[in-house]
N, C-alpha and C positions, 0 to 999 in steps of 0.2 A: 628539622625534617626536610628532606630533599624534595623539591618540586619538579615533576617531570612534565615535559611537553607532550601533548597528545593531539593528534590530527583527526578531525571529523571530515571524511570524504563524502561529500553530498553528491549523489548520483542523479537525482532529479527532484522535482518540487515536493513530491509526497514523502520523500525520505526524511524531511526535517522533523516530522512528528516522532520519529524513532529516536532522534538524537537530542531534541531540544531540552528535555529535563536533565539529561546527563551533562549536556553542555553547560546549563545554568549551574548545576551542582559543581562542576569543575571550576567554573568562573569564580565561584565564591569559596573555593576550597583551599586548603593548604597543601593538597597532594598534587594537583594537576593544573597545568596552564593550557587551556584549550585553544586550538588553532583550526579554523574552518576553511576548507578548500572546496570549491565547486569543481566537480569532475566533468570535463567535456564529454558529451555523449554524441555519438555519431550514428544517425540512422537516416535512411532515405525517406523523405517526407513528401515525395511527389504525389500528385493526385491520381495518377494512372499507373497501372501495371504493378508488378511485385517489386519489393525493395531490392536493390542491387547491393549485395553485401560489400562490394568493392567501392561503392560510391559513398563518400563521406559527406553527409549533410547534417548540420547541427540541428538537433530536435529540441532538447530540453533546456538548453543553456539559459534562454531568456526567462523561462518559467521558474527554474530553480533560483536564479538570481533575484527575481521579483519577490519570491517568498522570503529569502534572506534579507532583502532590503526592507520589506514590510515589517520584519521582526527586529530590524535595527541591529543586525549581526555584522560585525566586521569579518570579512572573508577575502580569500585570495582566489582569483580565477585562474585555474591551471591552464585554461586555453591561452592565456597570455604568456605562458612559458612554452618554449619550443618542445615538441614531443620528445626529442632525444635528451632533453635536459630535465624533464619532469621528475624522474626518480631521484636524481642527484639533488635537485632543488628541495624535494621533500626531505631527503636525508640530511640536508644542511640544517634543518630544525632539530635534529637529533631526537626524533619522537620516540618515546617509550612505547606508545601504542598508536595504531591507526584504526579508527572505527570505520567499518564498512557495513553496507546494508543489502548487498546483493550476493547471492550464492554462486553466480555463474561468471565465466570469463568474458562474456560478451560486452560487459561494461568496461573491462580493463584493457583488453587487447588493442582496441582502437585508440585509447588514450595514452597507453604506455608502450605498445608493441611488446607487451609481456603478459603472461597469464597470472592467475592467483598463485599457483604453485611457485613460479619463479619469483614473484614479488614477495612471497612469504619468507624467502631466505634473506630479505632485506628489511622487512618490517614485521612487527608483532601485530597481526590483524586481530581485532575483536569484532566478531560478526554479530550484528543485531538484525534479524530478519525484518525487512521493510514492511511486511504484511501483517505484523503483529501476531495474532493468535493462529496457531496451526489447527485446522479444522477437518482436514481430509486425510485419510490413510493413503499415502503415496510415498514412494522412495525419494522423491524430489526434496523431501524435508530433511534428509539425513545423509545423503551420499554425494552431494555436489562439492565442487572444489573448495568453497568456503568452509564447509563442514570438516573437510579432511585437513586443510592446510592452515586454518586460523589458529591462533594461539589460544583464544578463548571464544566461547559461544554463549550468547545470552539466550536462555530458554524462557519461553512464555509460561510454561506450566510443567507439571510432572508428566503430562502426555508427551510433550516434545522431548523431555529427557528420556523417556522410554524409547522413542524412535532412535535417538542418537546412540543410546547404549546397545540397542539391538543391531545397529550397524557398526558396532565396534569402535565408536568414538570414545576415547578415554574419559572417564568420569572427571578427571582432573581438569579437563578443558571446559567443563560445563558450569555456568553460573545460573542458578535458578532461584531468583527472587521475584519473578514476574517481569513482564515486558514493559519498558518505559512508555512505549507508544500507547498501550492500553490505558495506562494511568492518565496520559495526556487526553485521550479520548473521553474518559470519564469526566474530566474537568469541563467538557463542553456543556454540561448541565448548568453551569454557572453563567453561560453566555446568553445574551439577549438574541443574538443572531442577526444576520443580514440576508434578506431574500433578494434574488437577482431579477425579479419581475415586479414592475410597478403596479400600483393599485391593487395590492394583495389583501387589504383589510376585508375580513369576512369571507374570504375564499379559501377553499381547501388547497393547501400547499403540499404538493407531492414531489418527492424525489424518485426518479426512475433511473436505476443503476444497472444496466446490462453488462454481463460479464463477457470476456473475450473468447472463452473456450468453446466455440460453436461445435457441436458434435457432428455437424455435416462434414467437417474436415478432420479426419482421424489422425493426421500426422502433420508435423512441422515439415518445412521444405527439406530439412536434412534427413528426414525419415523417422525422427524420434516420434513416439506416439503422443497423442493428445490424451493425457491421463485424467483430465478433469471433466470435460464435456458438460459444463454447467450452462453455457450460453444459449439463450432462446431468442436473441435479437431478430433473426430471420423469420421466426414464427410470429413475433409479437409487434414488430415496429409499425405495421399498417394499422393494427388495432389501437396502439397508443396515439398515432397520428389522427385517426378518425375520432377517437374519444376527445382529444384536445379540441378538435374543430367543433364538435357537437356540444361541448360543455364549457362555455365561456366563463362560467363562475368557478371553474377549476383551473389551477395553475400547476404546470408540470415543469420541473427543472431536470433536464437530462444530464446525468453525470456518468458517462460510459467509462468502463475500465480503460486505463491508458493504453492497454494492449489491443483493444478491440479494432481500432482502425488498422493497426499493423497486421493483425491476423487476417483481416479482410484483404489487405494488400498482398500478403503472402500468397493468397489463393485467388488473386486477380478478380475480386468481386467488390473492390472498394467503391465502385461507381454506385452500388446500391446505397451505401451510407451517404455518399455525397449527394445523390439525388433526394434521398429522404431528408437530409439536413437542410437543404434549400427550402423544402416545404415546411419543415418544422420551424425554422427561424423566421418564416414569414408570418407566423401566427402571433397574435398579441398576447396570448396567455402561456407562452412557452419560453424556455431558455435552454441553452446548451453550455455547460461548463466543462471544458476539456482539460483543465489543469488547475494547479494551485491546491492549497489545503482546503478541506471541506468542513472545517469546524463550524464556521458561521452558517454555512448552508444547512448542516444538520440541526443546529440550534433553532433556526427560523422555520423549519418545516413542520408539517403535521403528520406525515406518513412516508414510509419508504416502500417502494416496490422494487424488488431485485431478484435476479436469478443467480447472483454471485455468492462469494464466500466471505470475504473480509467484512463487508457491510452487514451481513447477516448477524454477526456478533457485535460489531462496533456500534451500530445504530441503537440497539437496546441499551448498551452500556452508556452511550452518550446522551440518550434522550428518554428512555423508557416509554417511547411512543410506538404505535403499531407498525409492524412489518408484514408485508405480503411477499411471500416467497413463491416464485414461479419455478416449479420443479421440471427440469428437462426430461425426467424419466430415465436417464441413462448416465447420470453424473457419478463421479468418484464417490466412494463410500465415506460417509461422515464418521469421524471419531467421536469421542465423548463430548468434546467441545462443540463440534458441528451439530451434534444431536441436541445440545442445549439451545443453540440458535434455532434449529428446526422446530423444537417444542415451543419456543417463544412465538414463532411466526405463524401466520395464517397461510396454509399451504394451498396453492393452486397449480393447475397443470395446463391452463390455457388463458388467453386474454379474456375470454367471456367470463371466466370465473373471477378474474381480477376486477373486471368492470362491475360485476354484481356486488363485490365487497365495497368498491368505491362509491357505488350508488346507494348503499345501505350501511352507513357508518355504524349503526347499532350492532351489526354483525361483528364488528372489530372490537370485541370486548377487551378490557384492560388486562394486560399480563405483566407480571412482575419480573424484572431482570436481575433481582438481587442475587439469585443463585449464580448467575454468570459473573456478576461483579465480584462476588466473594471468592469464586474459584480462580479468577484470572488476576485479581489485584489483592494478593494476600498481605502485602506490605504497604497499604495505601498511605501516601504521603512520605514514604521512606524508601521507595523502590530504587530511585537513582542513587541515594546515599549508600545503600547496602551494596549496590553494584560497584560504586567507586571504591568503597572500603575493601571489597574483595579483590579488585584489580590491583590496588595499591599494595595489599599484603602479598599478593603473588609476585609483584615486581620486586619488592624488598627481599623476598625469599630467593628469587632466581638471579638477581643482578649482583 
């Protein structure tokens, strides 16, 4: 049996949950030899003003490398290879497949001076969406460069398959055995967890996870519309800050979406987050976790408060613990999967309603996440193996 080299291109710290089970399966397989490479990501991380797209400031490199180090993964830092030599360096490994987790060109152009379309003529891309489950009806899920130019796409569910087919993505490109990240998330139930705030015994441990897509700003700087509009940070941050101050027996770990700060910078209001964070970090019963995997955080917590998308599904799968969802009132329409998360959660539209639920835990009756688990993990314990077998069979047929 011929053994093929495959490359996992890790774009940031949270990408690894998408890749880890497939990496392990490859590592122990007769089909594939896995090679991990960390992709240099360049974004302006200055504290003031909007990001300058021409200014290259490394943002994620330290965090993604820390995750890989903690997992004891052997990997290659592409930042150590000159930009003009990176493509030829990757080709020197003769990879049959390159796994990617981003749908857009923004992570590739700065690193390679090429876009996904150009790179797809040199590599067989297998696209695994970093966000896991697709929960919102939006064209971003099926018409981006990675959908069009990847060799194969890993689908999370029949819902995602429907989107791809409706956008004329060939059925032959789609692999639908479930998303490996979702199965990794489910395994969090076996963890004891590690909470980031000391003296937590007997205290309510809350994760607050605000989304980036603030509806106050309807467009990206390039004019593209904000199709999601889930974020409520600007309406709720003062409420969370006052609640933490007034309730010392409650502990709140802030886990903002990685894009929240960037979105605020795009619109020149990052000073709001910066000033808030100074006050937040000064409290003894709060923490802010801006990067890294969130497996241990989920496992150690008691409840999630979010206005976002991914955690609305992932937290029930990971913990079967209560979720409070803050509805912006204008967000993108949920599909069948998003509606499952909404049904599981306790819905609020203001911080006052959030506070009422936190102050009266009996209102947070137990809800069962088994329907979500069954729908999104149809091949539990075997997702990665089925994906590997499908990819190998396709290679044997095509090469």
